[in-house]
N, C-alpha and C positions, 0 to 999 in steps of 0.2 A: 474364420475369425478366431483368434486366440481369446482366452478369457480376459486377460489384461495385456495391453500393448507394452512393449519395452519402453521404460522411462515414464510410464503413466503414474501419476500421483494417486495413491490409494486414498479414497475419501469414503465417508459413510454412504454417500449416495451411490457411488459406483460399486461398492461392496454389496450393498443391499440389492442392487440390480443383478449382480453376478450370482448372488445366493437366492434368487427368486425361484429357482427350480424346485424340484421335488426333494423332500427330506423325510427321514424316518429315524426313530431312536428306540432303544430297548433298554430295560433295566432289570437286573436281578438283585433283589434286596436282601437275600439270605446269605449265610455263610456257604462257602464252597471250598472243599479240600479235594485236591486231585490225588488219586492213589499213585503209588510208585509204578513206573513203567507205563503210565497212561499216555496214549497217543490218539487223539480224536477231537471231536467237537467239544467246545467248552460247555455249551448249552444251546440247544436248538431254539429255545425261547428268546435267545439273543439275536436271531436272524433279523436283518433289516433289509427293506425293499424300497426302491424308488423307481419311478418311471424313467426310462432311459432308452437311448438308441446307440448303435455302434458309433464310436468316436466321441462320446460324451466323457468328460472328466468327472470322476466321482471322488469324494473325499470321505474316508472312513476313520473314525476315532474310537479308541478304546481307553477306558479309565477305570482303575480300581485301586484298592489298597491291598498289598501283598505282604505276607509274612516272610521273614528270612527263611532260607531253606538250606538243604545240603546238596543242592543241584542247580544247574542252570535250567530255567524254564523258557522255552521258545514258543512264541505265538505266531500265527500266520492267518490273516484273513483271506478267504477265497471267495470268488464268485461261485454261486451254488445254483445249478439247474437240474431239474428232474432227479433230485436226491443224489447228486454227484458233484464233486469239486470240478471246476473248469479252469480258472486262472488264479494264480496267487497274486495278491495286490502288492506284496513286498518280495524282494529277491530271496529265493530259497536255494540254498546250496549245502553241500556236505559240511563245509567249514564256516559258513557265514549265513546269519539271519539277523537283520537289524532289529527285529522285535524280540530280543531276549532279555531276561532278567537274571543278573548275576547271582551267585550263591548267597552272598551275605547282603545283597541289596534288598531292602524292605521299605515299605512306605507307599506313597501314592505313585502309581505307574500310569503315565499318560503317553499314548503313542498315536500318531496320526500319519496317514499316507494318502497320496493322491494317485489315481490310476486312470488310464484311458481305456474305456471299454472297447471290446471287439465283438463281432457278430455273435460268436459262440457264448458270450456272457448274457445275452439278452433272451428272454423268454416272455412272450405275450406282452411286449412293450415295457418290460420291467427288468431290473437287475437286482438280485438278492445276494447279500454277503453273509457268510457264516464264519465264525471265529474258531480256529483249530489251535491245539496246543500239543507240545511234546514235553513230557515231564518224566525225569528219570527216577525221582523219589517223591514221597508224599510231600505236598506243599499246599498251604492255604492260599488261594488266589482271590478270595472275596470274603469280606467281613461285613456282617449286617450292621455292626456298630459304626462303621465308617461310610455307609452308603451303598455297599455292594459293588456290582459291576455296572457300568454304563457304556453303551456303544451308540454311535450315531453314523448315519450315512447321508450325504448331501450330493445331489447331482448339480455340478457347477456349470453344466451346459456343454455345447460342442467345443472341442479343442482342436481346431483345424491347423 
C-alpha cells in the first residue's frame, strides 16, 4: 500500500495517520564554521534515528541559516550503520547534487528529501541518518543567533 493513493485529497486526518510512525529530531544551537577543504560529517550529534524496516519511506529535513561564501557547499544525508555510510538519500554525482548552496546564497536553507529504505539501511530495527558536507573554502553553516541547525527524520511507513 502506498502512503497516499493517486487522487486522494490530503486532509489533516489522513496526514496525521500517515505521520503516526516514528520520528526523531536533533538541534545544534551553536555557531559552526567549516574549514576550507572539509569533507565529512557535519556533526555526529545531529544523527537522527527512527524505527524502520526495509521498504519504509523516510523523510529527512535539514534547516539552518548560512553565511555567503566563496564556494559552493554540498550536503548529503546518508543512512549510517556500524560507523559507515550506506545509502545516500539524495542523488550524488560528479556534476550534480540537489542539496547544494551557491556561492553568494545566504540566509535560511531548508532541504527535504524522501527515501525508500533497503535492507542494508536497517540495523536492529532502526535506521539512522547522518548529514555529510563537502566544502571547498571556509564557510559558516550555523549561527547561534538564528537558531543553529535543525534536522528531523520521520518514518512515513511502508511504500509498496
